[in-house]
C-alpha positions as CSV (number, residue, x, y, z in Angstrom):
1,M,93.8,103.0,77.1
2,L,90.1,103.8,77.5
3,Q,89.2,106.8,79.5
4,D,87.5,104.7,82.3
5,G,90.9,103.0,82.7
6,F,92.2,106.3,84.1
7,T,89.1,107.6,86.0
8,S,88.5,104.3,87.9
9,V,91.1,105.4,90.4
10,L,88.8,108.3,91.4
11,Q,86.5,105.8,93.0
12,V,89.1,104.6,95.4
13,K,88.3,105.0,99.1
14,T,91.0,103.1,101.0
15,R,94.7,102.4,100.8
16,D,94.1,98.7,99.9
17,E,91.7,99.7,97.1
18,F,94.4,102.1,95.9
19,G,97.0,99.4,95.8
20,K,94.7,97.0,93.8
21,E,93.9,99.8,91.4
22,L,97.6,100.6,90.8
23,E,98.3,96.9,90.0
24,R,95.3,96.8,87.6
25,F,96.5,99.8,85.8
26,A,100.2,98.6,85.6
27,S,99.1,95.2,84.4
28,N,96.9,96.7,81.6
29,L,100.0,98.7,80.6
30,G,102.1,95.6,80.4
31,F,104.1,96.0,83.7
32,K,104.3,93.6,86.6
33,I,105.6,96.0,89.2
34,V,104.1,99.4,90.3
35,N,105.3,101.8,92.9
36,A,103.5,104.9,94.2
37,V,104.9,107.2,96.8
38,A,103.3,110.2,98.5
39,I,106.0,112.5,99.8
40,V,105.6,115.4,102.2
41,D,108.6,117.7,102.9
42,H,109.0,119.4,106.3
43,F,111.0,122.3,107.3
44,G,113.8,121.3,109.6
45,R,113.2,117.6,109.6
46,D,113.1,114.6,107.3
47,S,110.4,114.2,104.7
48,D,107.6,111.6,105.1
49,F,107.5,108.8,102.5
50,I,104.3,106.7,102.2
51,H,104.7,103.8,99.8
52,V,102.1,101.7,98.1
53,N,103.5,99.0,95.8
54,N,103.8,95.3,94.9
55,V,107.6,95.3,95.1
56,P,108.9,91.9,96.2
57,I,109.7,92.0,99.9
58,E,113.2,90.7,99.2
59,A,113.9,93.7,97.0
60,H,113.4,96.2,99.8
61,E,117.0,95.5,101.0
62,I,118.4,97.4,98.0
63,D,116.1,100.4,98.5
64,V,117.8,101.8,101.6
65,P,118.1,105.6,101.8
66,Q,121.8,105.7,100.9
67,N,121.1,103.8,97.7
68,S,118.2,105.9,96.7
69,R,120.3,109.0,97.0
70,R,122.5,107.6,94.3
71,D,119.8,106.0,92.1
72,P,119.6,107.9,88.8
73,V,115.8,107.4,88.4
74,M,115.1,108.7,91.9
75,Q,117.4,111.6,91.5
76,H,115.8,112.5,88.1
77,C,112.3,112.5,89.6
78,K,113.4,114.5,92.6
79,H,114.4,117.4,90.4
80,A,112.1,117.1,87.3
81,S,108.5,116.4,86.3
82,V,109.4,115.0,82.9
83,P,109.1,111.2,82.9
84,I,112.2,109.1,82.6
85,I,112.5,105.9,80.6
86,W,115.2,103.8,82.2
87,N,117.1,100.6,81.5
88,Q,120.4,99.0,82.2
89,D,122.3,101.7,80.3
90,T,120.9,104.3,82.7
91,Y,122.9,102.7,85.5
92,T,126.0,101.5,83.8
93,S,126.6,104.9,82.1
94,I,127.2,106.4,85.6
95,G,129.1,103.4,87.1
96,L,126.1,101.9,88.9
97,G,125.9,98.6,87.0
98,E,126.0,96.6,90.2
99,R,122.9,98.4,91.5
100,W,121.0,97.5,88.3
101,E,122.1,93.9,88.5
102,A,120.9,93.8,92.2
103,Q,117.5,95.0,91.3
104,A,117.2,93.0,88.1
105,R,117.1,89.9,90.2
106,F,113.7,91.0,91.4
107,G,112.3,91.9,88.0
108,F,113.5,95.5,87.7
109,H,115.0,95.4,84.2
110,T,113.4,98.5,82.7
111,G,110.6,101.0,83.4
112,I,109.1,104.4,83.3
113,A,108.9,106.8,86.3
114,L,107.7,110.3,87.0
115,A,107.0,112.7,89.9
116,L,104.5,115.4,90.3
117,H,105.7,118.3,92.4
118,L,102.7,119.9,94.2
119,P,102.2,122.9,96.4
120,E,103.0,122.9,100.2
121,G,106.0,120.6,99.8
122,K,104.0,117.6,98.6
123,H,105.1,115.2,95.8
124,F,103.7,112.1,94.1
125,F,106.0,109.6,92.6
126,L,104.7,106.8,90.3
127,S,106.7,104.1,88.4
128,V,106.0,101.0,86.5
129,D,108.7,98.4,86.0
130,R,109.1,95.0,84.3
131,D,111.6,92.3,83.5
132,Q,111.3,92.6,79.7
133,P,112.5,95.3,77.3
134,L,110.1,98.1,76.3
135,P,108.6,97.8,72.7
136,N,110.9,98.7,69.8
137,D,108.1,100.8,68.3
138,R,108.8,104.4,69.4
139,G,105.1,105.3,69.0
140,E,104.1,102.5,71.4
141,V,106.6,103.7,74.0
142,T,105.3,107.3,73.6
143,R,101.8,106.0,74.3
144,L,102.9,104.1,77.4
145,V,104.6,107.3,78.8
146,A,101.5,109.4,78.0
147,D,99.2,106.9,79.7
148,L,101.4,106.9,82.8
149,Q,101.4,110.7,82.9
150,L,97.6,111.0,82.5
151,Y,97.0,108.3,85.1
152,A,99.4,110.1,87.6
153,V,97.3,113.3,87.2
154,H,94.2,111.3,88.2
155,A,95.9,109.3,90.9
156,Q,97.8,112.0,92.8
157,D,94.8,113.6,94.5
158,I,93.5,110.2,95.6
159,A,97.0,109.2,96.8
160,L,97.3,112.2,99.0
161,R,93.8,111.7,100.4
162,V,94.0,108.1,101.3
163,L,97.7,107.9,102.2
164,L,98.3,111.0,104.2
165,P,96.6,111.7,107.6
166,P,93.8,114.2,107.4
167,E,94.9,117.8,108.0
168,P,93.3,119.5,111.0
169,E,90.5,121.9,110.0
170,R,91.6,125.4,109.9
171,D,89.5,128.5,110.5
172,L,89.3,130.7,107.4
173,P,90.9,134.1,107.9
174,N,88.5,136.9,108.5
175,L,89.4,139.1,105.6
176,T,87.5,142.4,105.1
177,P,85.7,143.2,101.8
178,R,88.5,145.7,100.9
179,E,91.2,143.1,101.6
180,L,89.3,140.5,99.4
181,E,88.9,143.1,96.6
182,S,92.6,143.9,96.8
183,L,93.5,140.2,96.5
184,R,91.2,139.7,93.5
185,W,92.6,142.6,91.6
186,T,96.2,141.5,92.5
187,M,95.2,138.2,91.0
188,E,94.4,140.1,87.8
189,G,97.9,141.5,87.8
190,K,97.0,145.0,89.0
191,T,99.7,147.0,90.9
192,A,99.0,148.9,94.1
193,W,98.7,152.1,92.2
194,E,96.2,150.6,89.8
195,L,94.4,149.1,92.7
196,G,94.0,152.4,94.4
197,N,92.5,154.0,91.2
198,I,90.1,151.1,90.8
199,L,88.9,151.2,94.4
200,G,89.0,155.0,94.7
201,I,91.6,154.9,97.5
202,S,95.2,156.0,97.8
203,E,98.1,153.8,96.8
204,R,99.3,153.8,100.4
205,T,95.9,152.5,101.6
206,A,95.8,149.8,98.9
207,V,99.2,148.6,100.1
208,L,97.9,148.6,103.6
209,H,94.9,146.4,102.6
210,L,97.3,144.0,100.9
211,N,99.7,143.9,103.8
212,N,96.8,143.1,106.2
213,A,95.6,140.3,103.9
214,M,99.1,138.9,103.8
215,H,99.4,139.0,107.5
216,K,96.0,137.3,108.1
217,L,96.9,134.6,105.6
218,G,100.4,134.0,107.0
219,C,102.2,134.9,103.8
220,I,105.3,136.8,103.0
221,N,104.3,138.4,99.7
222,K,101.1,139.4,97.9
223,H,101.5,136.7,95.2
224,Q,101.7,133.9,97.9
225,A,98.7,135.5,99.6
226,V,96.7,135.3,96.3
227,L,97.6,131.6,95.8
228,K,96.7,130.7,99.4
229,A,93.4,132.6,99.2
230,L,92.5,130.7,96.1
231,R,93.4,127.4,97.7
232,L,91.2,128.2,100.7
233,G,88.4,129.3,98.5
234,V,88.1,132.8,100.0
235,I,88.6,134.3,96.5
236,R,87.7,132.8,93.1
């Protein structure tokens, strides 16, 4: 697929535009059905699932939570980032032939699915499905999988932006120059002892700067603090 076939999703501004873009991509790939899900995990309560798809309305009855918990495709994607190519055997091999038959009535005979697992408990699931077998040519199937993977990388940022409610603006933590330096050198793999030598301070003081930075960033260790500082743009 040409590069603009992937990057066109970056122009999407609304949920409706995103849905149309997904259908265009799936059709160009040779699939009638496409399903994208933005997922946000929460501590102590159920995760949020925001779907955009062209799945027939009648098929929603088979996608109840208790069925999804048994579905081999969903379970694979829940625990892995490697794409799965599925067909009837995927279901019959674990005694779920009836589930495959139920979804096959709506065009779900075979497909490709993957999930991207992102920071802060966010995930992006993308699948394309159809009522015809995949090509016999292994090289052609490999290309389809690669196209879906590359497209998912482009689409996940847009999906989280247009599907999830905007996060409230947060004030940046007021880190001191020493705390910022400590985080930068920690990012380079330096220990507190090495940090003290570089900054001309004691190891104990270096640890104090790191602990202060961790506290201000709301993190439980220095590595988490470095990642959060990078994400917030306070260090580069």
